[in-house]
BAFIVO-47671 format. One record per residue (C-alpha): residue in three letters; residue number from 1; x, y, z. Coordinates in pm, 1 decimal, always signed. Example, Ala and Ser with C-alpha at 12.3 -4.5 7.8 and 13.67 -1.06 7.14 Angstrom:
residues 2
(pt ala; 1; (+1230.0; -450.0; +780.0)) (pt ser; 2; (+1367.0; -106.0; +714.0)) 
//
This chain:
residues 156
(pt gly; 1; (-1045.7; +681.8; -1184.0)) (pt trp; 2; (-971.1; +732.8; -804.9)) (pt ser; 3; (-1310.6; +647.6; -709.3)) (pt leu; 4; (-1325.6; +356.1; -929.3)) (pt ala; 5; (-989.5; +219.1; -775.2)) (pt phe; 6; (-1155.2; +274.8; -432.7)) (pt ala; 7; (-1439.4; +78.0; -550.7)) (pt ala; 8; (-1228.6; -195.4; -682.5)) (pt glu; 9; (-1061.3; -245.6; -320.6)) (pt ala; 10; (-1399.0; -253.1; -166.7)) (pt his; 11; (-1515.4; -539.2; -425.0)) (pt ala; 12; (-1162.8; -703.6; -333.9)) (pt leu; 13; (-1233.9; -692.3; +34.3)) (pt his; 14; (-1548.0; -891.3; -34.1)) (pt gly; 15; (-1350.4; -1152.5; -247.7)) (pt glu; 16; (-1520.7; -1028.1; -573.9)) (pt glu; 17; (-1203.1; -1068.0; -802.6)) (pt his; 18; (-1379.8; -1045.7; -1120.6)) (pt lys; 19; (-1558.7; -692.6; -1030.0)) (pt ala; 20; (-1226.9; -575.8; -880.7)) (pt arg; 21; (-1040.9; -630.9; -1198.2)) (pt leu; 22; (-1302.4; -480.7; -1400.1)) (pt leu; 23; (-1310.9; -164.8; -1193.7)) (pt leu; 24; (-922.5; -147.1; -1197.7)) (pt glu; 25; (-960.9; -152.8; -1588.6)) (pt arg; 26; (-1206.6; +96.3; -1595.5)) (pt ala; 27; (-982.0; +345.9; -1364.1)) (pt asp; 28; (-687.3; +283.2; -1593.7)) (pt leu; 29; (-915.8; +375.7; -1898.2)) (pt his; 30; (-999.6; +692.5; -1739.4)) (pt leu; 31; (-650.8; +783.0; -1671.9)) (pt ser; 32; (-550.8; +704.2; -2020.5)) (pt lys; 33; (-782.4; +993.9; -2112.2)) (pt val; 34; (-672.1; +1234.7; -1878.7)) (pt ala; 35; (-500.7; +1547.7; -2079.5)) (pt ala; 36; (-247.4; +1794.8; -1959.7)) (pt asp; 37; (-489.3; +2070.2; -1946.5)) (pt asp; 38; (-744.4; +1887.1; -1709.1)) (pt pro; 39; (-771.4; +2087.4; -1384.1)) (pt met; 40; (-716.7; +1769.0; -1185.5)) (pt phe; 41; (-445.9; +1663.0; -1400.9)) (pt gly; 42; (-184.4; +1483.6; -1176.0)) (pt ala; 43; (-438.0; +1448.3; -856.8)) (pt phe; 44; (-442.4; +1082.6; -920.4)) (pt thr; 45; (-174.1; +904.8; -1153.5)) (pt arg; 46; (-134.0; +574.7; -1298.8)) (pt glu; 47; (+166.9; +509.1; -1065.8)) (pt gln; 48; (-98.3; +552.2; -768.6)) (pt leu; 49; (-321.4; +305.9; -948.2)) (pt gly; 50; (-57.5; +40.3; -910.3)) (pt gly; 51; (-99.8; +65.0; -536.8)) (pt phe; 52; (-489.3; -12.3; -543.8)) (pt his; 53; (-366.5; -322.4; -805.8)) (pt gly; 54; (-127.6; -427.2; -506.3)) (pt val; 55; (-376.3; -368.9; -224.1)) (pt cys; 56; (-656.9; -568.3; -428.7)) (pt his; 57; (-409.5; -861.8; -454.5)) (pt leu; 58; (-350.9; -851.9; -112.5)) (pt arg; 59; (-729.4; -837.2; -33.3)) (pt leu; 60; (-777.3; -1121.9; -259.6)) (pt asn; 61; (-494.1; -1335.8; -89.7)) (pt asn; 62; (-272.3; -1326.3; -403.8)) (pt leu; 63; (+66.6; -1236.6; -216.3)) (pt arg; 64; (+296.0; -1247.6; -501.2)) (pt gly; 65; (+99.2; -1070.4; -723.8)) (pt ala; 66; (+34.6; -804.9; -435.9)) (pt gln; 67; (+415.7; -803.4; -350.8)) (pt ala; 68; (+520.9; -746.9; -729.9)) (pt ala; 69; (+251.3; -457.0; -766.9)) (pt leu; 70; (+324.3; -282.9; -456.7)) (pt gln; 71; (+692.7; -304.9; -527.0)) (pt glu; 72; (+697.2; -171.3; -876.2)) (pt thr; 73; (+448.5; +116.2; -752.8)) (pt ala; 74; (+699.0; +195.9; -448.2)) (pt leu; 75; (+977.6; +239.0; -687.2)) (pt arg; 76; (+773.0; +436.1; -926.1)) (pt leu; 77; (+635.8; +697.2; -691.7)) (pt gly; 78; (+860.2; +997.0; -648.4)) (pt ala; 79; (+907.2; +1315.3; -469.2)) (pt gly; 80; (+552.5; +1469.2; -372.2)) (pt arg; 81; (+391.9; +1118.1; -349.8)) (pt glu; 82; (+514.0; +1050.5; +2.0)) (pt lys; 83; (+156.8; +1004.4; +176.9)) (pt his; 84; (+75.5; +742.2; -112.3)) (pt lys; 85; (+387.2; +559.9; -77.4)) (pt ser; 86; (+363.0; +506.0; +319.9)) (pt val; 87; (+44.8; +320.8; +237.0)) (pt val; 88; (+196.4; +124.7; -73.0)) (pt leu; 89; (+501.9; +53.6; +169.2)) (pt gly; 90; (+269.5; -71.0; +458.3)) (pt asp; 91; (+56.6; -300.2; +211.8)) (pt leu; 92; (+402.6; -441.8; +75.2)) (pt ser; 93; (+519.3; -479.4; +458.7)) (pt thr; 94; (+204.6; -673.3; +505.6)) (pt ala; 95; (+232.5; -901.3; +203.8)) (pt phe; 96; (+609.0; -981.9; +338.4)) (pt ala; 97; (+480.2; -1085.8; +657.9)) (pt leu; 98; (+176.4; -1281.4; +514.3)) (pt gln; 99; (+444.6; -1489.1; +329.4)) (pt ser; 100; (+648.1; -1548.0; +634.8)) (pt glu; 101; (+903.2; -1318.8; +558.7)) (pt pro; 102; (+959.5; -1105.2; +851.6)) (pt glu; 103; (+1299.3; -954.4; +797.1)) (pt gln; 104; (+1181.5; -810.6; +479.7)) (pt ala; 105; (+866.5; -681.3; +625.6)) (pt ser; 106; (+1044.0; -517.7; +878.6)) (pt val; 107; (+1294.3; -348.7; +634.9)) (pt val; 108; (+997.6; -214.0; +426.2)) (pt leu; 109; (+788.8; -120.3; +730.4)) (pt his; 110; (+1088.6; +99.7; +858.8)) (pt glu; 111; (+1065.7; +300.1; +531.5)) (pt ala; 112; (+686.7; +310.7; +554.7)) (pt ile; 113; (+697.6; +435.1; +921.1)) (pt asp; 114; (+970.9; +726.1; +801.3)) (pt leu; 115; (+724.4; +835.8; +565.9)) (pt ala; 116; (+431.2; +828.3; +778.9)) (pt glu; 117; (+617.8; +1021.3; +1058.9)) (pt leu; 118; (+691.1; +1289.4; +781.7)) (pt thr; 119; (+359.2; +1319.8; +667.4)) (pt ser; 120; (+135.6; +1251.6; +944.0)) (pt asn; 121; (-117.2; +1092.0; +683.3)) (pt ala; 122; (-411.6; +879.4; +823.4)) (pt gly; 123; (-399.2; +635.1; +587.6)) (pt gly; 124; (-19.0; +569.4; +612.5)) (pt leu; 125; (-55.7; +543.1; +973.1)) (pt arg; 126; (-327.1; +292.8; +953.8)) (pt arg; 127; (-141.0; +69.2; +709.6)) (pt val; 128; (+191.7; +87.8; +901.5)) (pt phe; 129; (+23.7; -27.1; +1235.8)) (pt ala; 130; (-177.3; -304.8; +1043.5)) (pt ala; 131; (+136.4; -416.0; +920.0)) (pt gly; 132; (+316.7; -409.2; +1260.0)) (pt arg; 133; (+32.1; -647.3; +1395.2)) (pt gln; 134; (+98.9; -878.9; +1099.3)) (pt leu; 135; (+467.5; -933.0; +1256.0)) (pt gly; 136; (+306.1; -1046.5; +1610.0)) (pt arg; 137; (+414.0; -1406.1; +1563.3)) (pt trp; 138; (+777.3; -1295.8; +1531.7)) (pt gly; 139; (+757.7; -1052.8; +1833.4)) (pt asn; 140; (+1072.9; -1211.8; +2027.6)) (pt glu; 141; (+1317.1; -1127.2; +1697.2)) (pt pro; 142; (+1498.0; -806.1; +1764.4)) (pt phe; 143; (+1412.6; -677.7; +1413.4)) (pt val; 144; (+1043.3; -690.4; +1489.1)) (pt gln; 145; (+1117.7; -563.8; +1842.2)) (pt glu; 146; (+1270.7; -241.2; +1681.7)) (pt val; 147; (+970.2; -220.6; +1462.8)) (pt his; 148; (+707.6; -220.5; +1764.9)) (pt asp; 149; (+922.2; +10.2; +1924.0)) (pt arg; 150; (+895.6; +260.8; +1661.2)) (pt leu; 151; (+518.7; +189.8; +1631.1)) (pt leu; 152; (+489.5; +280.4; +2007.2)) (pt ala; 153; (+675.2; +600.1; +1971.0)) (pt leu; 154; (+444.3; +682.3; +1669.3)) (pt ala; 155; (+143.7; +619.0; +1874.7)) (pt cys; 156; (+255.9; +859.6; +2162.9)) 
//
């Protein structure tokens, strides 16, 4: 399921919406068959798959779909999923920025930075810096300057 989700994201990066959607459906089908006695049980969950749905929407420029999927995923990811949540929140921040909602993007990005600092997860770090770059056109706003200051401190 996890490898299919990554493949879906790769196809979404290339604008292949149909292929991405099919791969996400296959990933969900695989997750529906996982039993509690599976040695990999819990390694990749439907909640995490939601983040892939969101990032695929994001890569395909469906910003409202991305926002909805990523917000739902962020709410569902509980304790022990901080690494994945930092990635999801970074992507959610990007979705807000691309919709010209810099204040909301900054609020979400602060939470993503908190988790990235806590976990030192490379994926989360990449996503928070990518989201920070999306805020560049609002660089004179104090709330964006705060985010950029935090990102600078994180880089050091």
